[in-house]
PLY file of the C-alpha trace (Angstrom):
ply
format ascii 1.0
element vertex 423
property float x
property float y
property float z
element edge 422
property int vertex1
property int vertex2
end_header
42.99 20.56 -11.78
41.34 23.63 -13.26
38.55 21.51 -14.73
37.96 19.84 -11.38
37.83 23.19 -9.60
35.47 24.55 -12.21
33.21 21.52 -11.92
33.20 21.80 -8.14
32.33 25.49 -8.35
29.48 24.76 -10.75
28.13 22.08 -8.42
28.34 24.50 -5.51
26.49 27.14 -7.52
23.58 24.80 -8.16
23.64 23.71 -4.53
23.12 27.32 -3.45
20.51 27.78 -6.14
18.38 24.89 -4.85
18.94 25.94 -1.22
17.26 29.21 -2.23
14.14 27.35 -3.46
12.05 27.64 -0.23
12.48 31.42 -0.46
11.74 31.43 -4.20
8.48 29.55 -3.57
7.34 32.45 -1.39
8.19 35.05 -4.03
6.07 33.34 -6.68
6.41 31.28 -9.86
9.15 33.24 -11.67
12.15 32.50 -9.42
10.78 29.05 -8.65
10.60 28.11 -12.33
14.00 29.69 -12.96
15.68 27.51 -10.30
13.90 24.36 -11.48
14.66 25.06 -15.15
18.35 25.90 -14.65
18.89 22.82 -12.49
17.16 20.56 -15.02
19.20 22.01 -17.90
22.39 21.38 -15.93
21.32 17.76 -15.39
20.54 17.32 -19.08
24.04 18.54 -19.96
25.67 16.27 -17.37
23.67 13.33 -18.68
26.04 13.11 -21.64
29.18 13.26 -19.48
28.46 11.54 -16.18
27.33 8.03 -15.31
26.30 9.34 -11.88
23.23 10.90 -13.48
22.20 7.78 -15.37
21.73 5.69 -12.21
19.09 8.18 -11.03
17.56 8.60 -14.46
17.07 4.87 -14.89
15.17 4.56 -11.62
11.87 2.73 -12.31
9.71 5.62 -11.13
11.66 8.06 -13.28
11.19 5.83 -16.31
7.44 5.89 -15.67
7.50 9.67 -15.32
9.55 10.03 -18.50
6.99 7.90 -20.32
4.24 10.15 -18.92
6.10 13.25 -20.14
6.67 11.93 -23.66
3.07 10.81 -23.85
1.55 14.16 -22.81
3.77 15.98 -25.32
2.61 13.64 -28.06
-1.00 14.03 -26.95
-0.63 17.82 -27.06
0.54 17.68 -30.66
-2.75 16.04 -31.63
-4.96 18.19 -29.38
-7.58 20.52 -30.87
-5.34 23.45 -29.88
-1.78 22.06 -29.88
-0.07 25.37 -29.12
-2.12 25.91 -25.98
-1.74 22.28 -24.93
2.04 22.25 -25.40
2.32 25.14 -22.93
1.61 22.60 -20.17
3.30 19.50 -21.55
6.40 20.46 -23.53
8.57 21.52 -20.59
7.00 19.27 -17.96
10.14 17.12 -18.01
12.04 19.86 -16.22
10.54 18.66 -12.93
11.81 15.12 -13.48
15.35 16.34 -14.13
15.06 18.78 -11.22
14.49 15.87 -8.83
17.44 14.05 -10.39
19.44 17.23 -9.85
18.68 17.21 -6.13
19.89 13.60 -5.82
23.06 14.43 -7.74
23.75 17.56 -5.66
23.37 15.59 -2.41
25.87 13.02 -3.69
28.44 15.67 -4.62
27.86 18.08 -1.75
27.27 16.41 1.65
26.60 19.78 3.31
23.73 20.55 0.94
21.09 18.70 2.98
21.95 20.50 6.21
21.86 23.95 4.63
18.68 23.21 2.68
17.09 22.17 5.98
18.12 25.48 7.59
16.70 27.36 4.60
13.39 25.48 4.74
12.90 25.89 8.49
13.85 29.57 8.29
11.28 30.15 5.54
8.59 28.27 7.45
9.38 30.43 10.50
9.27 33.71 8.56
6.09 32.78 6.69
4.42 31.72 9.95
5.48 34.86 11.83
4.33 37.04 8.95
0.98 35.23 8.81
0.31 35.83 12.51
1.24 39.49 12.15
-1.36 39.82 9.39
-3.95 37.89 11.40
-3.63 40.17 14.44
-3.08 43.52 12.69
-4.67 43.16 9.25
-1.29 43.89 7.63
1.74 41.65 7.20
5.34 42.57 8.07
5.75 44.31 4.69
2.62 46.38 5.15
0.47 44.35 2.73
-3.17 44.44 3.69
-5.19 41.29 4.27
-7.15 40.81 1.03
-9.89 38.50 2.30
-11.32 38.97 5.80
-11.70 35.19 6.11
-8.27 34.25 4.73
-4.69 35.03 5.80
-2.19 35.12 2.93
0.91 36.88 4.36
3.76 37.11 1.87
1.57 35.57 -0.86
-0.71 38.65 -1.03
-3.70 37.95 -3.31
-2.60 34.32 -3.80
-4.36 32.50 -0.94
-1.81 29.69 -0.68
0.02 30.33 2.60
-1.63 27.27 4.16
-0.78 25.16 1.11
2.87 26.24 1.31
3.11 25.37 5.00
1.14 22.11 4.93
2.95 20.67 1.91
6.44 21.50 3.17
5.98 20.78 6.89
6.31 16.96 6.54
9.50 17.48 4.55
10.80 19.75 7.33
10.64 16.77 9.72
13.09 15.00 7.44
15.82 17.55 8.20
15.57 17.06 11.97
17.55 13.85 11.37
20.54 15.97 10.35
20.90 17.98 13.57
24.33 16.76 14.62
25.25 19.42 17.16
24.65 17.58 20.47
25.20 20.75 22.52
22.40 22.58 20.70
20.14 19.66 19.82
17.88 20.30 22.82
17.51 23.96 21.86
16.75 23.09 18.24
14.11 20.58 19.32
12.47 23.11 21.65
12.33 25.66 18.84
10.95 22.92 16.58
8.19 22.10 19.10
7.12 25.73 19.30
7.27 26.08 15.52
5.08 23.02 14.98
2.35 24.40 17.22
2.47 27.81 15.53
2.35 26.28 12.03
-0.56 24.00 12.97
-2.58 26.92 14.30
-1.73 29.25 11.42
-2.77 26.69 8.79
-6.18 26.60 10.45
-6.32 30.40 10.58
-5.51 30.74 6.87
-8.92 29.31 6.09
-7.47 26.78 3.63
-9.44 23.65 4.38
-7.48 21.32 2.10
-4.24 22.55 3.67
-5.62 21.75 7.12
-6.64 18.30 5.88
-3.10 17.70 4.56
-1.71 18.81 7.93
-3.97 16.43 9.82
-3.25 13.51 7.49
0.52 13.97 7.60
0.37 14.31 11.40
-1.52 11.03 11.81
0.83 9.23 9.42
3.95 10.55 11.18
2.57 9.49 14.56
1.76 5.99 13.28
4.73 5.32 11.00
7.67 7.30 12.42
8.33 6.26 16.05
11.16 8.80 16.45
8.72 11.69 16.16
5.65 10.07 17.75
5.78 11.72 21.18
6.84 15.07 19.73
3.99 15.13 17.24
1.32 13.91 19.66
2.31 16.56 22.18
2.43 19.43 19.69
-0.81 18.43 17.96
-2.70 18.20 21.27
-1.51 21.70 22.19
-2.41 22.91 18.69
-5.88 21.32 18.90
-6.60 23.09 22.20
-5.59 26.46 20.73
-7.56 25.80 17.52
-10.65 24.86 19.56
-10.33 28.12 21.49
-10.01 30.12 18.25
-12.96 28.32 16.62
-15.22 29.05 19.58
-14.20 32.70 19.86
-13.66 33.78 16.25
-16.81 33.46 14.16
-15.02 34.43 10.94
-12.61 31.50 11.14
-15.29 29.12 12.44
-17.69 30.02 9.63
-15.01 29.46 7.00
-13.49 26.25 8.32
-16.51 24.50 9.80
-19.92 25.97 8.93
-19.12 26.76 5.29
-17.57 23.31 4.77
-20.67 21.57 6.13
-22.86 23.72 3.90
-20.78 23.12 0.75
-20.70 19.36 1.20
-24.45 19.35 1.75
-24.58 18.22 5.37
-26.53 21.27 6.57
-30.18 20.97 7.55
-31.34 23.31 4.77
-29.91 21.14 1.99
-32.46 19.09 0.07
-30.37 18.05 -2.95
-28.15 15.47 -1.25
-24.41 15.26 -0.68
-22.01 17.00 -3.04
-18.42 16.34 -4.05
-16.83 19.00 -1.82
-19.02 21.80 -3.23
-21.48 22.47 -6.02
-18.74 24.15 -8.07
-16.37 21.21 -7.66
-19.10 18.78 -8.57
-19.89 20.65 -11.77
-16.20 20.70 -12.71
-16.02 16.93 -12.22
-19.18 16.29 -14.23
-17.83 18.30 -17.16
-14.39 16.66 -16.98
-15.82 13.16 -16.80
-17.93 13.88 -19.88
-14.69 14.68 -21.69
-13.16 11.44 -20.42
-16.20 9.46 -21.58
-15.79 11.03 -25.02
-12.03 10.21 -25.25
-11.41 7.47 -22.63
-8.00 6.27 -23.79
-6.17 9.45 -24.79
-8.19 12.33 -23.33
-8.59 15.77 -24.84
-5.01 16.93 -24.34
-3.24 18.83 -21.53
-4.73 22.26 -20.76
-7.79 21.51 -22.89
-10.34 21.49 -20.06
-10.38 25.29 -19.91
-11.10 25.52 -23.62
-13.65 22.72 -23.93
-15.66 23.15 -20.72
-17.88 25.75 -22.46
-18.64 23.38 -25.34
-22.31 22.30 -25.41
-21.32 18.63 -25.09
-19.50 19.22 -21.80
-21.03 22.37 -20.39
-22.84 22.41 -17.07
-23.68 25.39 -14.88
-20.55 26.53 -13.00
-18.46 23.96 -14.92
-15.87 26.20 -16.52
-12.52 26.92 -14.91
-8.86 26.74 -15.86
-8.82 23.14 -14.57
-11.28 20.78 -12.85
-9.63 21.16 -9.40
-8.80 17.48 -9.01
-5.59 15.86 -10.22
-7.00 12.49 -11.19
-10.18 13.84 -12.77
-8.03 16.26 -14.75
-5.73 13.44 -15.88
-8.69 11.38 -17.04
-10.20 14.30 -18.97
-6.99 15.63 -20.51
-4.71 12.58 -20.84
-7.14 9.64 -20.71
-6.32 6.25 -19.26
-2.88 6.22 -20.88
-1.83 9.29 -18.87
-3.86 8.38 -15.78
-2.46 4.89 -15.19
1.24 5.87 -14.65
0.34 8.34 -11.88
-2.14 5.88 -10.39
0.63 3.26 -10.36
2.92 5.61 -8.40
0.09 6.22 -5.90
-0.43 2.45 -5.50
3.31 1.83 -5.10
3.66 4.61 -2.49
0.62 3.27 -0.62
2.05 -0.26 -0.71
5.40 0.86 0.72
3.71 2.78 3.55
1.40 -0.14 4.32
4.40 -2.45 4.37
6.09 -0.03 6.78
2.98 -0.20 8.99
3.05 -4.01 8.86
6.76 -4.11 9.68
6.36 -1.69 12.59
3.37 -3.27 14.29
3.03 -6.87 13.06
6.42 -8.34 12.16
8.31 -5.97 14.50
11.10 -5.48 11.96
12.50 -2.50 10.11
11.43 -2.09 6.50
12.09 1.61 5.91
14.17 3.96 8.01
12.64 7.17 9.36
14.12 9.35 6.62
12.60 7.42 3.75
9.27 7.07 5.56
9.00 10.84 6.02
9.77 11.42 2.34
7.17 8.85 1.26
4.57 10.50 3.49
5.32 13.86 1.88
4.88 12.35 -1.60
1.75 10.43 -0.56
0.01 13.64 0.51
0.57 15.03 -2.97
-0.89 11.89 -4.54
-3.91 11.59 -2.21
-6.95 11.32 -4.52
-9.94 12.17 -2.30
-9.66 15.96 -1.96
-9.71 18.86 -4.43
-6.35 19.97 -5.79
-4.67 22.52 -8.00
-3.76 22.23 -11.66
-1.79 19.01 -12.17
0.52 20.87 -14.58
1.02 23.99 -12.41
4.72 24.89 -12.21
4.72 26.18 -8.61
2.92 23.08 -7.33
5.07 20.66 -9.29
8.20 22.24 -7.84
6.89 21.23 -4.42
5.63 17.85 -5.68
9.01 16.80 -7.08
11.14 18.27 -4.28
10.86 15.34 -1.81
11.23 12.85 -4.66
14.74 14.21 -5.32
15.77 13.49 -1.73
14.11 10.06 -1.88
16.03 9.19 -5.06
19.30 9.60 -3.20
18.48 8.22 0.26
16.51 5.22 -0.92
19.43 4.27 -3.19
21.77 4.67 -0.22
19.63 2.43 1.97
19.63 -0.25 -0.74
23.44 -0.15 -0.84
23.59 -0.76 2.93
21.22 -3.69 2.64
0 1
1 2
2 3
3 4
4 5
5 6
6 7
7 8
8 9
9 10
10 11
11 12
12 13
13 14
14 15
15 16
16 17
17 18
18 19
19 20
20 21
21 22
22 23
23 24
24 25
25 26
26 27
27 28
28 29
29 30
30 31
31 32
32 33
33 34
34 35
35 36
36 37
37 38
38 39
39 40
40 41
41 42
42 43
43 44
44 45
45 46
46 47
47 48
48 49
49 50
50 51
51 52
52 53
53 54
54 55
55 56
56 57
57 58
58 59
59 60
60 61
61 62
62 63
63 64
64 65
65 66
66 67
67 68
68 69
69 70
70 71
71 72
72 73
73 74
74 75
75 76
76 77
77 78
78 79
79 80
80 81
81 82
82 83
83 84
84 85
85 86
86 87
87 88
88 89
89 90
90 91
91 92
92 93
93 94
94 95
95 96
96 97
97 98
98 99
99 100
100 101
101 102
102 103
103 104
104 105
105 106
106 107
107 108
108 109
109 110
110 111
111 112
112 113
113 114
114 115
115 116
116 117
117 118
118 119
119 120
120 121
121 122
122 123
123 124
124 125
125 126
126 127
127 128
128 129
129 130
130 131
131 132
132 133
133 134
134 135
135 136
136 137
137 138
138 139
139 140
140 141
141 142
142 143
143 144
144 145
145 146
146 147
147 148
148 149
149 150
150 151
151 152
152 153
153 154
154 155
155 156
156 157
157 158
158 159
159 160
160 161
161 162
162 163
163 164
164 165
165 166
166 167
167 168
168 169
169 170
170 171
171 172
172 173
173 174
174 175
175 176
176 177
177 178
178 179
179 180
180 181
181 182
182 183
183 184
184 185
185 186
186 187
187 188
188 189
189 190
190 191
191 192
192 193
193 194
194 195
195 196
196 197
197 198
198 199
199 200
200 201
201 202
202 203
203 204
204 205
205 206
206 207
207 208
208 209
209 210
210 211
211 212
212 213
213 214
214 215
215 216
216 217
217 218
218 219
219 220
220 221
221 222
222 223
223 224
224 225
225 226
226 227
227 228
228 229
229 230
230 231
231 232
232 233
233 234
234 235
235 236
236 237
237 238
238 239
239 240
240 241
241 242
242 243
243 244
244 245
245 246
246 247
247 248
248 249
249 250
250 251
251 252
252 253
253 254
254 255
255 256
256 257
257 258
258 259
259 260
260 261
261 262
262 263
263 264
264 265
265 266
266 267
267 268
268 269
269 270
270 271
271 272
272 273
273 274
274 275
275 276
276 277
277 278
278 279
279 280
280 281
281 282
282 283
283 284
284 285
285 286
286 287
287 288
288 289
289 290
290 291
291 292
292 293
293 294
294 295
295 296
296 297
297 298
298 299
299 300
300 301
301 302
302 303
303 304
304 305
305 306
306 307
307 308
308 309
309 310
310 311
311 312
312 313
313 314
314 315
315 316
316 317
317 318
318 319
319 320
320 321
321 322
322 323
323 324
324 325
325 326
326 327
327 328
328 329
329 330
330 331
331 332
332 333
333 334
334 335
335 336
336 337
337 338
338 339
339 340
340 341
341 342
342 343
343 344
344 345
345 346
346 347
347 348
348 349
349 350
350 351
351 352
352 353
353 354
354 355
355 356
356 357
357 358
358 359
359 360
360 361
361 362
362 363
363 364
364 365
365 366
366 367
367 368
368 369
369 370
370 371
371 372
372 373
373 374
374 375
375 376
376 377
377 378
378 379
379 380
380 381
381 382
382 383
383 384
384 385
385 386
386 387
387 388
388 389
389 390
390 391
391 392
392 393
393 394
394 395
395 396
396 397
397 398
398 399
399 400
400 401
401 402
402 403
403 404
404 405
405 406
406 407
407 408
408 409
409 410
410 411
411 412
412 413
413 414
414 415
415 416
416 417
417 418
418 419
419 420
420 421
421 422
């Protein structure tokens, strides 16, 4: 009995720990990595004692990800600077076991999903409110001054990632609407949700983060098309948001210049440009040129994780504006640093996710049958946004980003398995 109580208490502890993750993501990488690392260590320990873990570990996607992890560690060992390279690869597996941990926690603690949903929506609300306070006053709720006159960062201070935080987690927030079981308050919750969606849409535009606004738009379109339960809600809120955004863009030159004029200029669509179209910007294009030179030099195995930052200044790969900590594109970075062997597993997951969503589209509109339920569709949309290859991105090995990347996969591991059992 004591062992059972102790085990239950430990499971509850990790439940609370993961519930705290949306808050930790706001505070920065330290608490985020601590939660992910502790959860993954717990899963590794349980792996030797519980068959419940093995069924999630042996999932086909997890086996691909485990192969990817072992490969990048091995590639780091043979990199030109193995110690630097291993900083990115050695502990990458913690994200895989973190997602397994989420699935296991859901199985053992049915209330976890509901409370994680409350935590996520609360954090989205606080981050949004704080962002608007900074937009209107120049200071956020904690008195932190707006660093960039064109960008709103709120709680993230000098890290201009408020829009990224909101846009990447908003699709996942839809998932938790399915778990509102209080019929007496469901109408109130939905009303608050409608207002929140409009505020988040508008704030993402105001942050000046163009990729975040693209993610928002893409997830919105996909939810409208693929998730009938939220179609009317999302159409209504996005129309209202679009009207407000149009008003802001026509009356605030700072935001308009950042989100529209500067984007047109960087891509090369402005009238003054004589050098042709560019891949997002001249800087991005130079990063890609340098990275692809590295790939051409080592097409199968790449140069090793984290090696772009060290090799971009080499005469063989150097171009003006080429050097950075990473090439700002997940797939280009994978090609340069891990070669085709590391690139193909992630490409396969992108293709599989795309196939499942296309099959959902076919089932919804052509065969008029149910392929995926709304929960799994939302989770796949959240993952698909992460995998989308045609926009710039952060460092593929970044710990803060990977915590967000692997978060919906943990929920999908559990709920997709549950849907298979019902079938």
